[in-house]
C-alpha positions in Angstrom: 0.0 0.0 0.0 2.8 2.4 0.8 5.6 3.5 -1.4 9.3 4.6 -0.9 9.6 6.9 -3.8 7.3 9.4 -5.6 5.7 7.8 -8.6 4.8 9.6 -11.9 2.3 12.4 -12.0 -1.2 11.2 -11.8 -0.4 8.2 -9.7 -2.8 7.7 -6.8 -0.8 8.0 -3.5 -2.0 6.5 -0.2 -4.1 8.8 1.9 -3.7 9.2 5.6 -7.4 8.4 6.0 -6.5 4.9 4.8 -4.3 4.4 7.8 -5.4 2.1 10.7 -6.7 3.6 13.9 -5.0 1.2 16.2 -2.0 3.2 17.3 0.7 0.5 16.8 -0.7 -0.4 13.4 -0.8 3.3 12.6 2.9 3.5 13.3 3.5 0.5 11.0 1.7 2.5 8.2 4.8 4.7 8.0 7.5 1.9 8.2 10.4 2.2 5.8 10.4 6.0 5.2 7.4 5.9 2.9 5.4 9.0 2.0 1.7 9.8 1.6 -0.1 12.1 -0.7 1.4 15.6 -0.3 -1.4 17.1 -2.3 -3.9 16.4 0.4 -4.0 19.4 2.7 -4.0 18.4 6.4 -6.8 20.8 7.1 -9.1 18.6 5.2 -8.6 15.7 7.7 -7.8 17.7 10.8 -10.8 16.5 12.7 -10.2 12.8 11.9 -8.9 10.3 14.4 -5.9 9.6 12.2 -4.9 13.3 12.4 -5.0 13.2 16.2 -2.9 10.0 16.1 -0.4 11.8 13.8 -0.1 14.6 16.3 0.4 12.2 19.2 2.9 10.2 17.3 5.0 13.2 16.3 4.9 14.7 19.8 6.0 11.3 21.2 8.9 11.1 18.9 7.6 8.0 17.1 7.1 9.8 13.8 9.1 12.8 12.5 8.5 15.4 9.9 11.2 16.5 7.5 9.2 19.7 7.0 9.4 22.1 9.9 5.8 23.2 9.9 3.0 22.7 12.4 0.1 20.4 11.9 -2.5 20.9 10.4 -1.2 23.8 8.2 1.1 21.6 6.1 0.9 18.9 3.5 1.5 15.4 4.7 4.5 14.4 2.8 7.8 13.1 4.4 6.3 11.8 7.6 8.7 8.9 8.6 9.0 6.4 11.4 11.7 7.0 13.9 13.9 4.3 15.6 11.9 4.8 18.8 8.6 4.4 16.9 10.0 1.2 15.4 10.7 -0.2 18.9 7.0 0.3 19.7 6.0 -1.9 16.8 8.6 -4.6 17.3 7.9 -5.0 21.1 4.7 -7.1 21.7 2.5 -4.6 23.4 0.7 -7.1 25.6 4.1 -8.1 27.1 5.9 -4.8 27.3 4.7 -3.9 30.8 4.7 -6.3 33.7 1.4 -7.3 35.2 1.2 -6.1 38.9 1.0 -8.9 41.4 -1.3 -9.2 44.3 0.6 -8.1 47.4 0.5 -6.6 50.8 0.4 -2.8 50.8 3.9 -2.4 52.3 5.6 -5.0 50.2 7.6 -4.3 47.1 8.1 -6.7 44.2 10.4 -6.6 41.2 7.5 -6.8 38.8 6.2 -3.4 40.1 9.1 -1.7 38.2 9.0 -1.7 34.4 12.3 -1.8 32.6 12.8 1.1 30.2 15.3 -0.9 28.1 17.1 -4.2 28.1 20.3 -2.4 27.8 22.3 -2.2 31.0 23.2 1.1 32.7 26.2 -0.7 34.2 27.2 -3.7 36.2 30.0 -6.1 37.0 30.8 -9.3 38.8 28.3 -8.7 41.6 25.3 -7.2 39.9 23.7 -5.7 36.8 22.0 -2.3 36.7 18.9 -1.4 34.6 16.9 1.7 34.1 13.3 1.2 35.4 10.1 3.1 35.8 8.6 3.7 39.2 5.5 1.7 40.2 3.4 4.8 39.9 4.5 5.4 36.3 4.2 1.7 35.5 0.6 1.6 36.7 -0.3 4.6 34.5 1.3 3.0 31.5 -0.6 -0.2 32.1 -3.9 1.7 32.3 -3.1 3.7 29.2 -2.1 0.6 27.2 -5.3 -1.2 28.2 -7.3 1.8 27.0 -5.4 1.8 23.7 -5.9 -1.9 23.0 -9.6 -1.9 23.8 -10.5 1.1 21.8 -12.9 0.5 18.9 -14.6 3.3 16.9 -18.3 3.7 17.6 -20.6 5.1 14.8 -24.0 4.6 16.5 -23.7 7.4 19.1 -23.7 11.1 18.9 -20.8 13.1 17.3 -20.1 14.6 20.8 -19.7 11.1 22.2 -17.5 10.0 19.3 -15.2 13.1 19.8 -15.0 12.4 23.5 -14.0 8.8 23.0 -11.4 9.8 20.4 -9.9 12.4 22.7 -9.7 9.8 25.6 -8.0 7.4 23.2 -5.4 9.9 22.0 -4.8 11.1 25.6 -4.1 7.5 26.6 -1.6 7.3 23.7 0.1 10.5 24.9 0.3 9.3 28.5 1.7 5.9 27.4 4.3 7.3 25.0 5.4 10.6 26.6 9.0 10.8 27.9 9.5 9.8 31.4 10.3 12.4 34.0 13.5 12.0 36.0 11.4 11.5 39.1 9.6 8.6 37.4 12.8 6.6 36.9 15.1 4.6 39.0 18.3 2.4 38.7 17.5 -1.2 39.5 20.5 -3.2 40.8 20.0 -6.9 40.3 22.4 -9.0 42.4 24.1 -12.1 41.3 24.8 -15.1 43.6 28.5 -16.0 43.6 30.0 -19.3 44.5 29.2 -18.5 48.2 25.5 -17.8 47.9 25.1 -17.0 51.7 28.0 -14.5 51.5 26.5 -12.8 48.4 23.2 -12.5 50.2 24.8 -10.9 53.2 26.6 -8.4 51.0 23.3 -7.4 49.4 21.6 -7.0 52.7 24.5 -4.9 54.0 24.3 -2.5 51.0 20.6 -2.1 51.5 21.1 -1.5 55.2 23.5 1.3 54.5 21.2 3.0 52.0 18.1 2.6 54.2 19.8 4.9 56.8 19.1 7.8 54.3 22.5 9.4 54.9 23.3 12.7 53.2 25.4 12.4 50.1 24.2 8.8 49.2 21.7 7.8 46.6 18.1 7.6 47.7 16.8 4.1 48.1 13.4 3.9 46.3 12.7 0.2 46.8 14.3 -3.1 47.6 13.6 -6.8 48.2 16.5 -8.8 49.6 14.8 -12.2 49.0 14.4 -11.3 45.3 17.9 -9.9 45.3 17.3 -6.4 43.9 17.1 -2.8 45.0 16.3 0.5 43.2 18.0 3.8 43.9 17.4 7.2 42.4 18.5 7.6 38.8 21.1 10.1 37.9 20.5 11.3 34.3 23.9 13.1 34.3 25.7 9.9 34.9 28.9 9.5 36.9 32.0 11.6 37.6 33.8 9.5 35.1 31.5 10.9 32.4 32.2 14.5 33.4 35.9 14.2 34.3 37.0 16.7 31.6 34.8 19.4 33.1 37.3 19.7 35.9 40.5 19.4 33.9 42.8 22.3 34.7 40.3 23.8 37.1 41.4 23.0 40.6 39.1 25.5 42.4 36.1 24.0 40.6 37.3 20.5 41.3 37.8 21.2 45.0 34.3 22.6 45.3 32.8 19.4 43.8 35.2 17.1 45.6 34.3 18.7 49.0 30.8 17.2 48.7 32.0 13.6 48.4 34.7 14.1 51.1 32.1 15.3 53.5 29.9 12.3 52.8 32.8 9.9 53.5 33.8 11.8 56.6 30.3 11.1 58.0 30.7 7.4 57.2 34.1 7.3 58.9 32.6 8.8 62.1 30.6 5.5 62.4 33.6 3.4 61.3 32.1 2.6 57.9 34.6 2.2 55.0 33.4 2.3 51.4 36.5 0.5 49.9 35.5 1.1 46.3 35.7 4.9 45.7 36.4 5.8 42.1 34.9 8.2 39.5 32.7 5.4 38.1 31.0 5.0 41.5 30.4 8.7 42.1 27.2 10.2 40.6 26.6 13.7 39.6 23.5 15.5 40.8 23.0 19.2 40.4 25.5 22.1 40.5 28.5 19.8 40.8 27.1 17.9 43.8 28.7 14.5 43.9 26.9 11.5 45.3 28.7 8.4 46.5 27.2 5.1 45.3 27.9 1.4 44.9 28.3 0.0 48.4 28.8 -3.5 47.3 32.2 -3.7 49.1 31.3 -1.6 52.1 32.9 -2.5 55.5 31.0 -2.0 58.7 32.6 -2.6 62.1 31.6 -5.7 64.1 30.3 -7.4 61.0 31.4 -10.7 59.4 34.1 -10.4 56.7 32.4 -10.2 53.3 35.3 -10.7 50.9 35.4 -13.7 48.5 38.5 -15.9 48.2 40.9 -14.4 45.7 38.9 -11.2 45.4 40.6 -7.8 45.1 38.8 -5.1 47.1 38.3 -2.0 45.0 39.5 -1.1 41.6 43.1 -2.1 41.0 44.3 1.4 40.2 42.6 3.0 43.1 43.6 0.8 46.1 46.7 1.2 48.3 49.2 -1.6 48.6 49.8 -1.1 52.3 50.6 -4.2 54.2 49.9 -7.7 53.3 46.8 -8.5 51.2 45.0 -10.2 54.1 45.4 -7.1 56.3 43.8 -4.9 53.7 40.8 -7.2 53.6 40.4 -7.9 57.3 42.1 -5.1 59.3 40.4 -2.4 57.4 41.4 1.2 58.2 39.6 4.5 57.4 42.7 5.7 55.5 41.9 3.1 52.8 39.2 5.5 51.6 41.5 8.6 52.0 43.9 7.1 49.5 41.1 6.5 47.0 39.7 10.0 47.4 43.1 11.5 46.7 43.2 9.6 43.4 39.8 10.8 42.5 40.9 14.4 43.1 43.9 13.9 40.8 41.7 12.4 38.1 39.4 15.4 38.3 42.2 18.0 38.0 44.3 16.1 35.5 41.3 15.2 33.4 42.4 11.5 33.2 40.7 8.3 34.4 43.6 6.6 36.0 46.7 7.5 38.0 49.2 4.5 38.2 50.2 3.9 41.8 51.6 7.0 43.6 53.3 8.7 40.6 51.5 12.1 40.8 54.8 14.0 41.0 56.1 12.7 37.7 56.4 15.5 35.1 53.7 14.0 32.9 51.4 13.6 36.0 52.2 16.7 38.1 49.2 19.0 37.9 51.4 22.0 38.8 53.4 21.4 35.6 50.4 20.4 33.5 48.7 23.7 34.4 51.4 26.1 35.5 49.3 29.2 35.1 46.9 28.3 37.9 48.5 28.6 41.4 45.7 26.6 43.0 47.2 23.4 41.5 49.8 23.5 44.3 46.9 23.0 46.8 46.0 19.8 45.0 49.6 18.5 45.3 49.6 19.3 49.1 46.5 17.1 49.4 48.0 14.3 47.3 51.2 14.3 49.4 49.0 13.2 52.4 46.7 10.8 50.6 48.2 9.1 47.5 51.3 7.9 49.4 53.4 4.7 49.4 53.5 4.3 53.2 50.3 4.2 55.3 52.0 6.3 58.1 52.1 9.2 55.6 48.4 9.2 54.9 45.8 11.2 56.8 44.0 8.9 59.1 40.4 9.6 58.0 38.3 11.7 55.6 37.7 14.1 58.5 41.3 15.2 58.3 41.1 15.5 54.5 37.9 17.5 54.8 39.5 20.1 57.1 42.2 20.7 54.5 39.8 20.9 51.6 37.5 23.3 53.4 40.5 25.5 54.3 41.7 25.6 50.7 38.3 26.4 49.4 38.0 29.3 51.9 41.5 30.5 51.0 40.5 30.5 47.3 37.3 32.5 48.1 39.4 35.1 49.9 41.8 35.4 47.0 44.6 33.7 48.8 47.2 31.1 47.8 50.0 29.1 49.2 53.3 30.8 50.0 55.6 28.4 48.1 58.3 28.8 45.5 57.2 28.1 41.9 53.7 29.4 42.3 52.6 32.1 39.8 51.8 35.0 42.1 50.4 38.0 40.3 51.6 41.5 41.5 49.0 43.4 43.5 50.3 46.7 42.1 50.9 46.5 38.3 48.9 43.3 37.8 51.2 42.2 35.1 54.3 40.9 36.8 54.7 38.1 39.3 56.3 38.0 42.8 59.3 35.9 43.4 61.4 35.3 46.5 64.5 37.5 46.5 67.9 36.4 47.7 69.5 39.7 48.7 72.4 37.7 50.0 73.5 34.5 48.2 71.7 31.4 49.4 70.1 33.4 52.2 66.3 33.3 51.9 65.4 35.2 55.1 66.7 38.3 56.8 66.3 40.2 60.1 64.5 43.5 60.2 65.2 45.9 63.1 62.4 47.9 64.5 62.7 51.0 66.8 60.2 52.5 69.2 59.3 56.1 68.4 62.1 58.3 69.7 64.4 55.4 70.8 68.1 55.4 70.0 68.5 51.6 70.0 66.4 48.9 68.1 63.8 47.4 70.4 63.1 44.2 68.5 64.3 42.2 65.5 61.9 40.4 63.1 62.7 37.7 60.6 61.4 38.4 57.1 61.3 37.1 53.6 61.4 39.6 50.7 59.2 39.0 47.6 59.6 41.3 44.6 57.6 41.8 41.4 59.6 41.0 38.3 58.0 43.9 36.4 57.3 46.9 38.6 59.6 45.8 41.5 57.0 46.2 44.1 58.1 44.3 47.2 56.2 42.4 50.0 57.6 41.3 53.4 56.6 38.1 55.0 57.5 37.3 58.7 59.4 34.1 59.2 59.8 33.9 63.0 56.9 33.5 65.4 55.6 36.3 67.5 57.1 36.5 71.0 
């Protein structure tokens, strides 16, 4: 019935009024990029059910127009089926949405959540993650689909009743096919049973327990059922920090601001002795305004709980874990600084704009952020943090995220006030000419500091001596003094 190319003049083209009125058969009418008669003005059929279906299909993204004009003031040529519309045809509509089960009011079942797609959002050895619709949205789609499938045109009633029925039919199509709101979606994590099924079940229950505490900075738990081995958390349309790593590249101030949110989350966990053990950009989600949310608690360690590590399993991502001590001590004698090391690597990834830092090599020339971005003095703050987190020896690492948070907060406040570290090699703009840079002056060879004598007003002899450093602008030669010895 349909054609893919225009035929010679005088040929009779298919008319839209010949299209089916079942919505899914209506979409099939446009399969293959065919066209319909572009000499039939849409205004002539604007009141027909097919015209309403056409509007609904285009607004739902199932059909598209190559002409950028509004219905019904256009001809009906070049209406084609989109990939999303083709999915609606190919998926059996009576099987697309799960049938709700009879259940107690407070129980939650996996079948209450409709999968948006069979494609995975993520996953690994422990679980697979899928995008799902909330039970509320699923119920609305079930009701809408039922209304679509039971619709039949009625000719024996009044025109007003026919119009009302048609409107209800089209509204059901719009409700069923409209894009889902972010609040109507969730991320369903389906757990796999490993060789040790009991241990896998314990790990699942532990992760659910942590999220049920509704701690700040963690994903919201929307539903769970340990016996069915699944849980649903809020969905983050913006993805993970790994997806946004380049946004922070070369911007240490912006990176510190975002990093502060995840450090404060870990600091609260550490107060209760909870260790995440798998902190990396792929497990940190992005909410709004650079707020970072820490997810994936599949390897979480909680004090006074049974060890939940499988034989031969490496805790955490290989490039993000410290090698302190023997392997067994890393798995059993778990310390809070385990997370501090990982957080340091996350910060380096953000500022460097790379996904992996091999071991503790952040001071190598090709890894050193102060050399990669020499024009930004705040990169030196990043290295100070890394020197106390991404370290070879455990004794050199800050003991918990609370220590790290204190330094991060101090650096952020210092940046807000226009301050910077007083270290050699930092590009420090002159406060007078604004063009040159201050540098430490050695007025006497190899002598970085000097003594300044101060007299009381009217006194003949100096009353005190102050140790100072002299910093001079390389352009206008303005100088600044910095005291080196403490006040008496």
